[in-house]
C-alpha positions as MATLAB code, in Angstrom:
seq = 'XXXXXXXXXXXXXXXXXXXXXXXXXXXXXXXXXXXXXXXXXXXXXXXXXXXXXXXXXXXXXXXXXXXXXXXXXXXXXXXXXXXXXXXXXXXX';
ca = [
      -4.738  -31.319   -4.832;
      -0.926  -31.779   -5.851;
       2.095  -32.470   -3.842;
       5.791  -31.791   -4.239;
       7.513  -34.706   -6.267;
      11.284  -33.800   -4.803;
      10.696  -34.229   -0.802;
       6.629  -34.129   -0.313;
       7.604  -30.685    1.695;
       4.503  -28.857   -0.047;
       1.465  -29.732   -1.054;
      -0.375  -27.214   -3.363;
      -4.176  -26.439   -3.027;
      -6.580  -24.134   -4.314;
      -8.029  -21.137   -1.973;
     -11.534  -23.083   -2.089;
     -10.222  -25.084    0.480;
      -9.140  -21.984    2.951;
     -11.009  -20.371    5.710;
     -12.892  -17.250    4.308;
     -10.457  -14.586    6.058;
      -7.535  -16.065    4.271;
      -9.029  -16.035    0.633;
      -6.603  -12.854   -0.349;
      -6.688  -11.981   -4.010;
      -2.853  -11.094   -3.852;
      -1.567  -13.419   -1.305;
       0.068  -16.998   -0.967;
      -1.235  -18.610    1.872;
       1.143  -21.714    3.539;
      -0.146  -23.660    6.193;
       2.611  -24.719    8.846;
       1.561  -27.086   11.861;
      -2.482  -25.492   12.313;
      -1.193  -22.070   11.618;
      -1.654  -20.116    8.449;
       1.020  -17.865    6.984;
       0.105  -14.984    4.363;
       2.093  -12.645    2.157;
       6.184  -12.744    3.205;
       5.633  -14.345    6.292;
       4.509  -17.154    3.770;
       7.313  -16.821    1.439;
      10.088  -16.986    4.368;
       8.397  -20.314    5.681;
       8.943  -21.662    2.115;
      12.466  -20.621    1.571;
      13.339  -22.548    4.818;
      12.511  -25.458    2.910;
      14.558  -25.017   -0.309;
      17.971  -26.458   -1.014;
      20.544  -26.848   -3.825;
      20.811  -24.007   -5.990;
      17.355  -22.318   -4.945;
      18.506  -22.150   -1.273;
      19.623  -19.140   -2.401;
      16.811  -17.266   -1.791;
      16.543  -18.137    2.117;
      18.570  -14.772    2.107;
      15.420  -12.918    1.875;
      14.671  -14.168    5.917;
      17.338  -11.128    6.777;
      14.238   -8.658    5.359;
      12.653   -7.092    8.189;
       8.689   -8.036    7.235;
       7.357   -4.292    7.282;
       9.883   -4.046    4.341;
       8.909   -8.098    3.053;
       5.233   -7.345    3.033;
       6.429   -4.302    0.962;
       8.146   -5.735   -1.561;
       5.929   -9.026   -1.722;
       2.571   -6.866   -2.491;
       4.480   -4.605   -4.667;
       5.424   -7.981   -6.696;
       1.903   -9.862   -6.111;
       0.426   -6.368   -7.773;
       2.418   -6.342  -10.634;
       3.090  -10.419  -11.388;
       1.633  -10.260  -14.562;
       4.485   -8.622  -15.843;
       6.825  -11.508  -15.047;
       4.851  -14.203  -16.213;
       1.749  -14.267  -18.696;
      -1.439  -14.566  -17.461;
      -3.324  -18.258  -17.619;
      -7.143  -18.515  -18.299;
      -6.869  -21.598  -15.851;
      -4.930  -22.959  -13.300;
      -4.347  -26.197  -13.239;
      -3.651  -27.948   -9.970;
      -4.132  -32.338  -10.059;
];
């Protein structure tokens, strides 16, 4: 696991430690107060903890969930257009 060094809000982990039902191919998962959130709902939980310049992304919380999930799935499906794929993921 890798911890966010700025204010210890985020802890990063691989999918191995997740329940089998949450191991979605193209989804981010957020665990908060013993509740799991996926897709757009997870992104909304993350943006609520962003500060400074990055706080501007909190504006996406105004999107209705059905529309936010549609955008999330489109981005997740095409994520390699924005970022070169890596052969492995380095989480320390």
